[in-house]
N, C-alpha and C positions, 0 to 999 in steps of 0.2 A: 505494502499498499504505499502510495504517496502519502509526504511526508508534504506541508504546506511550502514550506520552504523550498523541500528537494522542487517540487514544480515552479517554484519563483527562478531558484537556481538553473534547471531545466529550458526556463523562457530567458533567465539573461543568459547563457550559452548560446541560446537563437540568435536573441541577436547578433552577441558578440561575434556565432559567427557566420551570420547575412554579413552584415559590420566587414568586416574582415575582408570576405569576399567584393564586397562595393570598394572597400578601398584599394584592392588591388586589382580587379576588373579579369577575378580569374575565371580561365575557361581548363578545368582539369582536365588533363591527355586522359586518353581512355588508359583505366585501371579495372582492375579487377578489385571488385570488393572485399575483404572478409570475414566470414562470416559466422561469431560466438557466438554461440548457443551452449545454455542451463550453466555458466559459470559465476563463481563467486572473485569479490577483488576488495580486500581490507587494508588498509591500512596500506595503500602506493598507489604508485604514479600509474595511471591508465593511460598509453595513446589510444590518438582517437584518430587517426588519419586516415582514414579507405577503411571502414571498420563497423559491423553495423555489429551490435549485441542485442539480442534478440532471450529473453527471459534470463538474463541478468541481475544479480544481488553487487551493486556497489558502497562497499561502509567506510567513512572516511578515505575516500581516497579526492587524487585532483587528478583531473581531465586533464590533458598533458595535449592541445589541441596548433598545428603547426601552420594552417590554414593549406596541405598537400592533397585534401580532397578530401571528399563527405564525410559524414561521421551521420551511422544512424541508431539510435534506441528503439524498440520494441521491449512491450513490454515492462520494462525496466523497476529495481526496488530500489531506491535507494533511502539510506539508515546512516543516523549522525552526522558529519560534517563536509558537506563537497565541497573544494577549492577548485580553480583550475588554473593552467601556466601554461606560458608558449617563451620558444624564445626567438618568434618572429614578434619584430617589431612593428608590426601593423595590427593584428591580434592583440599584443598587448595595451596600443593605444585607444582601440575597441574594449576592451574589457574596464581601461581607465577613462572615458567617456562612459560605461554602462553605470561605471561604480558613482558614478558624480552624477545622475541623471537617476538612481537608485541606490542608495547608500549600504552597506550590507543588513545585514539582517542583524 
């Protein structure tokens, strides 16, 4: 079950991804998306570029997005604290913009 905070964080990630794409005018090169099913992640960094997570659990994770490819979370269950990180300066700028618009919870 999603918590209110997890849904808000997921929405923010979506905005960051969208803004990151707009900043770069990204056109992803053809690449196959890796589908990951029924996995659990806890207390770790999870790289999300070019991945679809189906029926996965995320507990106290940091989602790492570099704007190299699309991301999809399907029926994800998020617990605890979720943060976002990137080495991509444009994505970081977008994340900072989102925080200015909507401060952390």
